[in-house]
C-alpha positions in Angstrom: 33.1 -33.5 -149.0 36.3 -31.5 -148.4 34.4 -28.3 -149.3 31.7 -29.1 -146.8 34.2 -29.8 -144.0 36.0 -26.5 -144.7 32.7 -24.6 -144.8 31.8 -26.0 -141.4 35.0 -24.7 -140.0 34.6 -21.2 -141.4 32.8 -19.9 -138.3 35.7 -18.3 -136.4 36.5 -17.9 -132.8 38.5 -14.7 -132.6 39.6 -12.7 -129.6 40.8 -9.1 -129.5 44.3 -8.0 -128.6 43.4 -6.6 -126.1 40.0 -8.1 -125.7 36.9 -6.7 -124.1 33.6 -8.4 -123.3 31.7 -11.1 -125.0 31.3 -11.4 -128.8 27.7 -10.3 -129.6 25.3 -12.7 -131.2 24.7 -12.6 -135.0 26.9 -11.0 -137.6 29.4 -8.4 -136.3 28.3 -4.9 -137.2 30.8 -2.4 -138.8 31.4 -0.8 -135.4 32.7 -4.0 -133.8 34.7 -4.7 -137.0 36.3 -1.3 -136.8 37.1 -2.1 -133.2 38.9 -5.2 -134.3 40.9 -3.3 -136.9 41.7 -0.5 -134.4 43.3 -3.0 -132.0 45.4 -4.3 -134.8 45.7 -7.9 -133.6 43.4 -10.9 -133.0 44.0 -14.4 -131.7 42.3 -17.4 -133.3 40.7 -19.5 -130.5 39.5 -22.3 -132.8 40.7 -23.6 -136.2 40.0 -20.8 -138.7 39.6 -21.0 -142.5 40.9 -17.9 -144.3 39.9 -17.3 -147.9 41.7 -15.5 -150.8 38.8 -13.0 -151.2 36.1 -11.8 -148.8 33.6 -14.4 -150.1 32.4 -17.8 -148.9 32.8 -19.0 -152.5 36.5 -17.9 -152.7 39.3 -20.5 -152.6 40.8 -21.4 -149.2 44.0 -19.4 -148.7 45.1 -20.8 -145.4 43.8 -22.7 -142.3 45.0 -21.0 -139.1 45.6 -23.3 -136.1 44.1 -22.4 -132.7 46.0 -19.7 -130.8 47.4 -18.3 -134.1 48.1 -14.6 -133.7 47.0 -12.4 -136.7 47.5 -8.8 -137.7 44.3 -7.1 -138.9 44.9 -4.8 -141.9 41.4 -4.0 -143.0 37.7 -4.8 -142.7 35.2 -5.5 -145.4 31.4 -5.4 -144.7 28.9 -6.9 -147.1 26.4 -4.7 -148.9 23.5 -6.1 -146.7 25.6 -5.4 -143.5 25.2 -9.1 -142.4 28.7 -10.3 -143.0 32.0 -8.8 -141.9 35.4 -10.0 -143.1 38.8 -9.2 -141.7 41.8 -8.8 -143.9 44.6 -10.6 -141.9 48.2 -11.6 -142.0 50.2 -13.7 -139.6 51.3 -11.4 -136.7 55.0 -12.2 -137.3 55.0 -11.6 -141.0 55.7 -7.8 -140.7 53.5 -7.2 -143.7 55.2 -9.4 -146.1 52.7 -12.3 -146.2 49.7 -12.5 -148.6 46.5 -11.1 -147.2 43.7 -13.6 -146.4 40.2 -13.0 -145.3 38.3 -14.5 -142.3 34.6 -14.0 -141.8 33.5 -12.9 -138.3 30.5 -14.8 -137.2 29.2 -15.9 -133.8 27.4 -19.0 -132.5 30.6 -21.1 -132.1 32.8 -18.2 -131.0 34.5 -18.6 -127.6 34.9 -15.7 -125.3 37.8 -13.5 -126.4 41.2 -14.1 -124.8 42.7 -11.2 -122.9 46.1 -11.0 -124.4 46.8 -7.4 -123.7 49.1 -5.1 -125.7 52.7 -5.9 -126.8 55.1 -4.9 -124.0 58.5 -6.0 -125.0 60.4 -8.6 -127.0 63.9 -10.0 -126.1 66.2 -12.9 -126.8 67.3 -15.4 -124.1 70.6 -17.1 -125.1 71.9 -20.5 -123.8 74.0 -20.2 -120.7 77.6 -19.4 -121.0 78.4 -22.4 -118.9 76.5 -25.6 -118.5 74.1 -27.5 -120.8 73.7 -25.9 -124.2 70.1 -27.3 -124.5 69.0 -24.9 -121.7 68.4 -21.1 -121.7 70.1 -18.6 -119.4 67.6 -18.6 -116.5 69.1 -15.4 -115.0 68.5 -13.4 -118.2 64.9 -14.6 -118.5 64.1 -14.0 -114.8 65.6 -10.5 -114.9 63.6 -9.4 -117.9 60.4 -10.8 -116.3 61.1 -9.1 -113.0 61.9 -5.9 -114.8 58.6 -5.9 -116.6 56.6 -6.6 -113.4 58.5 -3.9 -111.6 57.4 -1.4 -114.2 53.8 -2.0 -113.1 52.8 -4.4 -116.0 50.5 -7.3 -115.5 51.7 -10.0 -118.0 48.7 -11.7 -119.6 50.3 -13.6 -122.5 53.8 -14.8 -123.5 55.0 -16.0 -126.9 58.1 -18.2 -126.9 59.8 -19.2 -130.1 63.0 -20.3 -131.7 64.5 -19.8 -135.1 64.1 -22.6 -137.7 67.2 -24.6 -138.7 67.7 -27.6 -141.1 70.2 -29.1 -138.6 68.3 -31.9 -136.8 70.6 -31.9 -133.8 70.4 -28.1 -133.3 66.6 -28.2 -133.9 66.3 -30.6 -131.0 68.4 -28.3 -128.8 66.3 -25.3 -129.7 63.1 -27.3 -128.9 64.6 -28.2 -125.5 65.5 -24.5 -124.9 61.9 -23.5 -125.7 60.6 -26.2 -123.2 63.1 -25.0 -120.6 62.0 -21.4 -121.0 58.3 -22.4 -120.8 59.0 -24.5 -117.7 60.8 -21.5 -116.0 58.0 -19.2 -116.8 55.5 -21.5 -115.2 57.7 -21.8 -112.1 57.6 -18.0 -111.9 53.8 -17.8 -111.8 52.8 -17.6 -115.5 49.7 -19.7 -116.4 50.8 -22.3 -118.9 47.6 -21.8 -120.9 48.8 -18.3 -121.6 52.1 -19.3 -123.2 52.2 -19.8 -126.9 55.1 -21.8 -128.5 55.8 -21.0 -132.2 58.7 -21.3 -134.7 59.9 -18.0 -135.9 61.6 -16.9 -139.1 65.2 -15.9 -138.2 68.9 -16.5 -138.7 69.8 -20.2 -138.7 72.8 -19.5 -136.5 70.7 -17.7 -133.9 70.4 -20.2 -131.0 68.5 -17.9 -128.7 64.9 -18.2 -127.7 62.7 -15.2 -128.5 60.2 -14.1 -125.8 57.4 -11.7 -126.5 55.4 -10.3 -123.5 51.9 -9.0 -123.7 49.9 -7.3 -120.9 48.6 -4.1 -119.5 49.2 -1.7 -116.6 
């Protein structure tokens, strides 16, 4: 029963980073697969099962949640040309995570999200004065304004905090992420285009990391 449920979830919904147009019906030909690899990053729009090898019979390696950002390292096309697999790793892994394989199929695929290309990454610390559960709004606003002044259209923002075993500090960091997300919405960013994740980092690092994606 579990195998049947996982097989039903295998059909992915993957968007390009940056995306372009609708996903064509049927299996993705090698040209589109190469396009995915050339862009380097995809975003999972629906829950996505990844397998340990490029085969439907291979064990499940990982189940990626919706809006997971993945790095594409290679493509594998079946001998009959009807199936295309992407070799992927979590986008934040910097190449250190095991490679998993997702099959690119249509039918249930949603339109690709337009994330854009990575623009910049920066840290937003707590304010030097005031509540420690907030972020420094001036720092965040300045970096956002700087990016827009350079002619960029911001299409996606990832907000994250470093993991920590300290429960009190974990709550503070969660509050900082919520505060940063709130501020971004106040400054015109669509809340549906903000991803909140937990990053691997120094436990003593209280800052919120913000990654901007977009285009000129």
